[in-house]
N, C-alpha and C positions, 0 to 999 in steps of 0.2 A: 601378926606376921604377914597376913595378906595385905594389910594396909601399907606395911613397909615395902613390900614387893611392888605394889601399885605405885607408890611414891617414887621409887627408884625407876620404874618403867617410864613414868611420866617425865621424870628428869632427863632420862636418856632421849626420849622423843623430843622434848623441848630443845635440847642442845643439838640434836640431829637436824632440826628444822631451822633454828635461828643462828647457830654458830657459823655455818658456811656463808650465810648472808653477811655476817659481821666481818668475817675474814676477807671476803671478796669485795667489800665496800672500799674500793680504792679512791683516794683523793690526793690532790697535791698537798704536800706538807708545807702549808703556809706558815710564815714566821712574821712576827711584829718587826718593825723597821730596825730598831736598835739591836735586838737580838740577832736578827738575820744578818745584819752588816758585820757583827762580831763573828758569827759563825762562818761567814765567807772568808774572813781572814784566817781563822783557826783551821778551816778545812781546805783552804786554797781552792775554793770553787767560785766560779762566776756567779753573779747575782742576776736574778730575774725579778724586776719590780713591776707589779701590776697595779696601776692606779684605776680606781673604780668609785662608784657612788651607788647608793641604794636606788636612786631614781633613774639610773642610766639603763635604758632598754638594751643597748648593744652590749653593755657589760653583762647583763643578765643572760643574753643570748650566748655570749662567749662562755659563761660559766655553765650553761646548760648543754652546750655542744662541745666546743674545743677542749675545755678543761675537764670534760668527762671521758674523753677517749683514753683508753688504757695505755696506748703507745705514748701519748703526750704526757700523761701522768708519770709513767715510769721514767721517761727520758728526763723530765724536769727533776724528779726526786733523786735520780742517780747523778745528775751532772750539774745542777744549779742549786743555789739557795733561793727559794721562792719567797718573796715578800709581797704581801697584799696591803695596799695603802688606800684607806678610805679618804678620798680627796676632800670631802666636806669636813671630816673630823680632824684630819691631819694636813691642814692647809699650808703650814710652813714647809713640810716636805714636798708637797705639790709645787709650791713656788720655787723651791730649790731646783727642781727638775723641769721647771718651765712648762708644767702641764696646762694645756689650754682647752683640751677636749677629752672626752672619755669614750671608751677606755684608752689609756695610753700605756704602752709597754716600754720599759727601759731595760737595757742589758749593761751590766757593769763588770769589770774585771774584779778579781778577789780583793785587790787593793783599793777598790771603789772608783777606779778610773772609768770614765764613761766610754762605752763602746758605741751604742746606737740606741735610738728610740723609734717606736712605731706607734702612730696614732690609729685608732679605729679597730673595728672588729676584724679578726683574722680566722679563717676556717682551719680546721685541724690539720689537713694535709699541708697547707702552706706554712702553718705555724711549726709543724714538725721539721720542715725543711729549714726554716729560719733558726730553730734551736740547734740543728746540726751545723749550720753555717757559722753560728756564733761559737758553739762549743769546740769545734775543730780548729778555731782560729783562722778559718778560711777567709774571713773578712779582711785579714791582714795582707792577703795575696791577690784577691780577686773581688770583682763586684758580685752582688747577689745573683744577677742575671747570668753571669758566667758560671757561678756555682751551680745554678739550676741545670745547666747543660751537662754537668757531670753526674747528675742523678739518674 
């Protein structure tokens, strides 16, 4: 009986310690290219394409910083279909989007029409503004510089 109580107590302590960490471990809901493109049409959401490579230091920096911010994660997961493309392993996709340097970010409409691309590292604050600029379709009415003045 004492052993059963002890085991139950240990289980409760284990879940109390480790479950909150698992629940709060937010990350971008990355999709593979084909699945993500299909999801964009099904859910009528814009696409965020992230081209990266394992050897790319600025990609790693963006993944450690920009893509770890909860506001960025939440906004992407709520408003976009995020697709992560390894440029070395998926060269045909990289060629299709004319990727010449890394990281490269592309935004597409849900029907896969190209909106815009951005090469290079982008900090979280700037990236958050860009996400809003794209998601609100502000790019159809004004330049990004004019959009920034409205923030």
